[in-house]
C-alpha positions as CSV (number, residue, x, y, z in Angstrom):
1,M,89.7,-106.0,79.5
2,S,87.8,-108.9,80.9
3,N,85.9,-111.5,78.6
4,D,83.1,-110.0,80.7
5,D,83.3,-106.7,78.9
6,T,83.6,-108.6,75.4
7,L,80.4,-107.6,73.1
8,V,78.7,-110.6,71.3
9,S,76.3,-109.8,68.7
10,V,73.2,-112.2,68.7
11,V,71.5,-112.5,65.2
12,I,67.8,-113.6,65.4
13,P,66.0,-114.2,62.0
14,A,62.3,-114.3,62.7
15,Y,59.5,-115.2,60.3
16,N,56.0,-115.7,61.7
17,A,57.7,-116.8,65.0
18,Q,54.9,-115.6,67.3
19,A,54.4,-118.9,69.1
20,T,58.0,-119.4,70.0
21,L,60.0,-115.9,69.8
22,D,59.1,-115.0,73.4
23,E,60.6,-118.3,74.8
24,T,64.0,-117.7,72.4
25,L,64.3,-114.1,73.4
26,S,64.2,-115.0,77.0
27,S,66.7,-117.7,76.7
28,V,69.1,-115.1,74.8
29,R,68.4,-112.7,77.5
30,A,69.2,-114.9,80.3
31,Q,72.8,-115.5,79.2
32,T,75.3,-115.4,82.1
33,H,77.4,-113.2,79.8
34,Q,75.4,-110.2,79.8
35,T,77.2,-107.9,77.1
36,L,75.3,-108.5,74.2
37,E,73.9,-106.7,71.2
38,I,70.8,-108.7,70.1
39,I,69.2,-108.0,66.8
40,V,65.9,-109.4,65.8
41,V,65.5,-109.4,62.2
42,D,61.7,-109.7,61.3
43,D,61.7,-111.4,57.7
44,G,58.4,-110.0,56.5
45,S,56.2,-111.5,59.1
46,T,52.4,-111.2,59.1
47,D,51.7,-112.3,62.5
48,G,52.5,-110.6,65.9
49,T,56.2,-111.4,65.5
50,H,57.1,-107.6,65.1
51,A,55.0,-106.4,67.8
52,L,56.5,-109.3,70.3
53,A,60.1,-108.3,69.7
54,E,59.3,-104.5,70.2
55,R,58.0,-105.4,73.3
56,H,61.3,-107.2,74.4
57,A,63.2,-104.1,73.2
58,A,61.5,-102.0,75.2
59,A,62.1,-104.1,78.2
60,D,66.0,-104.5,77.2
61,A,67.8,-101.9,75.7
62,R,70.3,-104.6,74.2
63,I,67.9,-105.6,71.9
64,R,67.1,-103.8,68.5
65,V,64.3,-105.0,65.8
66,L,65.0,-104.6,62.1
67,H,62.3,-105.4,59.5
68,Q,62.6,-106.3,55.7
69,A,60.4,-107.7,53.3
70,N,60.5,-111.5,53.0
71,A,63.8,-112.8,51.7
72,G,64.4,-116.1,53.6
73,V,66.5,-116.8,56.4
74,A,69.8,-116.3,54.8
75,A,69.3,-112.6,53.8
76,A,67.6,-112.2,57.3
77,R,71.0,-113.3,58.9
78,N,72.9,-111.4,56.6
79,A,71.0,-108.1,57.3
80,G,71.4,-109.2,61.3
81,W,75.3,-109.6,61.2
82,Q,76.0,-106.9,58.7
83,H,74.4,-104.1,61.0
84,S,76.0,-105.7,64.1
85,R,79.1,-104.1,65.9
86,A,80.7,-107.1,67.6
87,E,83.9,-109.1,66.8
88,F,81.9,-112.1,67.7
89,I,78.6,-113.1,66.5
90,A,76.1,-116.1,67.2
91,F,73.0,-116.9,65.5
92,V,69.6,-118.6,67.1
93,D,66.6,-119.3,64.9
94,A,63.2,-117.8,66.5
95,D,61.8,-121.3,67.6
96,D,65.2,-122.7,69.4
97,L,66.3,-122.2,73.0
98,W,69.8,-121.7,74.4
99,A,71.2,-122.8,77.7
100,P,72.1,-120.0,80.0
101,T,76.0,-120.5,79.9
102,K,76.1,-120.8,76.0
103,I,77.8,-117.6,75.0
104,E,80.1,-117.7,77.8
105,R,81.4,-121.2,77.1
106,Q,81.8,-120.5,73.2
107,L,83.4,-117.0,73.8
108,L,86.2,-118.7,75.9
109,A,86.8,-121.0,73.6
110,L,87.3,-119.1,70.6
111,I,89.3,-116.8,72.6
112,A,91.5,-119.6,73.9
113,G,91.7,-120.7,70.2
114,G,93.6,-117.5,69.0
115,P,92.9,-115.5,65.9
116,R,92.6,-118.8,63.5
117,A,89.8,-120.0,65.8
118,G,87.2,-118.9,63.5
119,L,84.1,-120.7,64.6
120,A,82.9,-122.2,68.2
121,Y,80.3,-124.9,68.4
122,C,78.8,-127.4,71.3
123,W,76.3,-130.0,71.4
124,T,72.6,-129.9,71.0
125,A,69.2,-131.4,71.9
126,R,66.1,-132.1,69.5
127,L,62.8,-130.6,71.1
128,D,59.4,-131.0,70.2
129,A,56.6,-128.4,69.8
130,S,56.4,-128.0,73.4
131,G,60.2,-127.9,74.2
132,R,60.4,-131.0,75.5
133,V,63.8,-133.2,74.8
134,T,63.3,-135.9,72.3
135,R,66.8,-136.6,71.6
136,C,70.6,-135.4,72.1
137,Y,73.3,-135.3,69.8
138,E,76.7,-135.3,71.9
139,G,79.9,-136.9,71.5
140,I,81.5,-135.3,68.5
141,Q,84.5,-133.1,69.2
142,H,86.0,-132.4,65.8
143,A,88.4,-129.4,66.3
144,G,91.0,-127.7,64.3
145,D,91.1,-128.0,60.3
146,V,87.8,-129.8,60.2
147,L,86.7,-129.0,56.4
148,P,86.9,-133.1,55.4
149,E,84.9,-133.8,58.6
150,I,82.3,-131.3,57.9
151,L,81.7,-132.3,54.2
152,R,81.2,-136.0,55.4
153,S,79.0,-135.1,57.8
154,N,77.1,-131.5,59.3
155,F,78.1,-132.5,62.8
156,I,77.0,-129.0,63.9
157,G,73.6,-129.9,63.0
158,S,71.6,-126.5,64.2
159,G,71.8,-123.0,62.3
160,S,71.2,-121.9,66.2
161,N,74.7,-123.6,67.2
162,V,77.6,-121.5,66.2
163,M,79.7,-118.7,67.3
164,V,81.7,-117.0,64.7
165,R,84.5,-114.2,64.7
166,R,83.2,-111.4,62.4
167,Q,86.3,-111.5,59.9
168,A,85.1,-115.4,59.2
169,A,81.8,-114.0,58.3
170,L,83.2,-111.3,56.0
171,D,85.6,-113.7,54.4
172,V,83.0,-116.1,53.2
173,E,80.4,-113.1,52.5
174,G,78.1,-114.3,54.8
175,Y,75.1,-116.9,54.1
176,D,74.5,-117.7,50.1
177,R,71.0,-116.4,49.3
178,R,71.3,-118.5,46.0
179,L,69.7,-121.7,47.9
180,R,66.4,-119.9,48.2
181,D,66.5,-118.5,44.6
182,A,66.7,-122.3,43.5
183,G,63.8,-123.1,45.6
184,A,66.0,-125.3,47.9
185,E,66.6,-123.3,51.3
186,G,67.5,-125.4,54.1
187,C,71.5,-126.0,54.2
188,E,72.4,-122.5,54.3
189,D,74.1,-122.9,57.9
190,W,75.9,-126.3,56.7
191,L,77.5,-124.3,53.7
192,F,78.3,-121.1,55.6
193,N,80.1,-123.7,58.1
194,S,82.0,-125.5,55.4
195,R,83.3,-122.0,53.6
196,V,84.2,-120.9,57.2
197,A,86.1,-124.3,57.7
198,E,88.0,-123.7,54.3
199,T,90.4,-121.0,56.1
200,Y,89.7,-121.2,60.0
201,R,90.3,-123.6,62.6
202,F,86.9,-124.9,64.7
203,T,86.4,-125.3,68.6
204,C,84.4,-127.5,70.2
205,V,82.3,-126.7,73.6
206,P,81.5,-130.5,74.8
207,E,78.2,-129.3,76.3
208,V,74.6,-129.7,75.3
209,L,74.0,-126.1,75.2
210,V,71.4,-125.7,72.4
211,G,67.8,-127.0,72.0
212,Y,66.4,-126.6,68.2
213,R,62.6,-127.4,67.6
214,Y,61.9,-130.0,65.1
215,L,58.5,-129.0,63.9
216,P,56.2,-130.8,61.5
217,D,56.1,-127.9,59.4
218,S,59.6,-126.7,60.0
219,M,62.0,-126.2,57.3
220,S,64.4,-129.2,58.2
221,A,61.0,-131.5,58.3
222,N,60.6,-131.1,54.4
223,R,63.3,-134.0,53.8
224,Q,63.0,-133.7,50.1
225,R,63.7,-129.9,50.1
226,M,66.3,-130.6,52.6
227,L,68.4,-133.1,50.2
228,R,67.7,-130.8,47.3
229,S,69.5,-128.1,49.5
230,H,72.1,-130.5,50.4
231,I,72.5,-131.5,46.9
232,L,73.2,-128.0,45.7
233,V,75.9,-127.8,48.6
234,C,77.6,-130.8,47.5
235,R,78.2,-129.4,43.9
236,Q,79.2,-126.1,45.1
237,M,81.7,-127.6,47.6
238,I,83.0,-130.2,45.1
239,A,83.6,-127.6,42.5
240,R,85.6,-125.3,45.2
241,R,87.3,-128.1,46.6
242,P,87.8,-131.1,44.3
243,E,90.3,-132.9,46.2
244,H,87.6,-133.6,48.6
245,A,84.8,-135.0,45.9
246,Q,84.8,-138.5,47.3
247,T,84.4,-137.2,51.0
248,T,81.6,-134.8,49.8
249,L,79.6,-137.8,48.0
250,S,80.0,-140.2,50.9
251,G,78.5,-137.5,53.1
252,L,75.8,-137.1,50.6
253,Q,75.0,-140.7,50.7
254,A,75.0,-140.7,54.5
255,Y,72.8,-137.8,54.6
256,C,70.3,-139.5,52.5
257,A,70.4,-142.6,54.3
258,W,69.8,-140.4,57.3
259,L,66.7,-138.9,55.6
260,M,65.4,-142.3,54.8
261,R,65.7,-143.6,58.5
262,E,63.9,-140.6,59.4
263,A,61.2,-141.5,57.1
264,I,60.9,-145.1,58.3
265,A,60.9,-144.0,61.9
266,M,57.9,-141.7,61.1
267,R,56.2,-144.4,59.0
268,E,56.2,-142.0,55.8
269,P,56.7,-144.6,52.8
270,R,56.1,-142.0,50.1
271,Q,58.7,-139.7,51.7
272,L,61.4,-142.6,51.9
273,W,60.8,-143.2,47.9
274,A,60.6,-139.5,47.1
275,V,64.1,-138.8,48.9
276,W,65.7,-142.2,47.5
277,Y,64.7,-140.9,43.8
278,L,66.0,-137.7,44.2
279,L,69.3,-139.1,45.1
280,W,69.3,-141.7,42.2
281,R,68.4,-138.8,39.7
282,E,71.4,-137.0,41.0
283,N,73.9,-140.0,41.2
284,R,72.7,-143.4,40.4
285,A,75.7,-145.0,41.7
286,L,75.0,-143.4,45.3
287,G,71.4,-144.3,44.9
288,L,72.2,-147.9,44.4
289,R,74.8,-147.9,47.5
290,V,72.1,-146.3,49.9
291,L,69.7,-149.1,49.0
292,W,72.1,-152.0,49.0
293,R,74.6,-150.9,52.1
294,D,72.3,-148.9,54.2
295,L,68.8,-150.5,53.8
296,L,69.0,-153.9,52.4
297,L,72.0,-155.4,54.3
298,D,70.9,-153.9,57.7
299,P,67.3,-154.1,57.6
300,V,67.4,-154.8,61.4
301,R,69.2,-151.7,62.6
302,W,66.8,-149.7,60.3
303,L,63.8,-151.4,62.0
304,R,65.4,-151.0,65.6
305,N,66.3,-147.3,65.2
306,G,63.0,-146.5,63.7
307,V,60.9,-148.1,66.4
308,H,63.2,-146.5,69.2
309,R,62.5,-143.1,67.4
310,L,58.7,-143.5,67.1
311,H,58.6,-144.1,70.8
312,R,60.5,-141.2,71.9
313,S,58.5,-139.1,69.4
314,R,55.4,-140.7,70.9
315,T,56.4,-140.4,74.8
316,G,58.6,-137.1,74.5
317,G,61.4,-136.5,77.0
318,V,62.1,-134.1,79.7
319,P,61.7,-130.3,79.3
320,F,64.9,-128.6,77.8
321,A,66.2,-125.8,79.9
322,G,69.7,-125.9,79.5
323,G,72.8,-128.0,80.8
324,I,73.1,-131.7,81.1
325,A,73.3,-133.4,84.4
326,P,73.9,-137.3,85.3
327,G,71.1,-139.4,84.1
328,R,70.6,-137.1,81.3
329,R,68.1,-134.8,83.0
330,F,68.2,-131.1,81.8
331,L,68.5,-128.3,84.7
332,G,66.4,-125.2,85.0
333,T,67.0,-121.8,83.4
334,T,67.2,-118.5,85.0
335,Q,64.4,-116.3,83.0
336,P,65.4,-112.2,82.8
């Protein structure tokens, strides 16, 4: 059987995603790898999300729509992959976009990596509300046994990035719902990927194939909640892997520093203070290091990065449509 015949399940958790789900589904339906099972999980939406998904399902027999009472992104992803049939499973949030070759490239990488290759990822672009690129994250190519690297830095970056083997999802028992129960939803994908990295090898597709929207009201834009979520994941992974405790703590310091830089870039002094105080309460030594090493010793870099990011947020970029060409211009997609 050729790779073209290999079924891939795509899981789309959706909560009140009427404004963006149409574009997301169009980018999934436009994949060059056409042998797909597309499962939209309506997580108790109160807008037109369900009706929109059903319209796509009526036009494309590969799409199924599930409905559940609102239970959060982890529960929705779990419902999707547990109802899926394929050996390979990809996840995409209902406000993100894929380049047309995303599934094709990752499937080839996982198959070439053999049964110990449990997860494939690629590079990503950050999008604004209109789908225009504001920043690209590229260059990292961690592969193989990557547990220390992923504990040090969530280099995969987006829950819309990965394709996993079904057995890997089974082995880690899917996404952990306890972060939502603790009021700290946000880092479920990082925890899932870290658990997979305990047993499986990772493979990288070195292309920008995922565009994820960074919106003011999105989960990832709530810096305090994201840091609380990150802290809970750190606690869990240190308990599981105490030999990587120092690596995990250095990653926590770096993540807090990044959140503080983002707060500076967006001119949010209250967020800056709130994020630092959360880290201080968790680990006073790390709190002092962030202030001293990452802020006070290098204010020029902080200010320079802040000005550049603020400029990008105001001027925007080029529309994301998948694939990157010389000059950092994105190419167009094919609509289904």
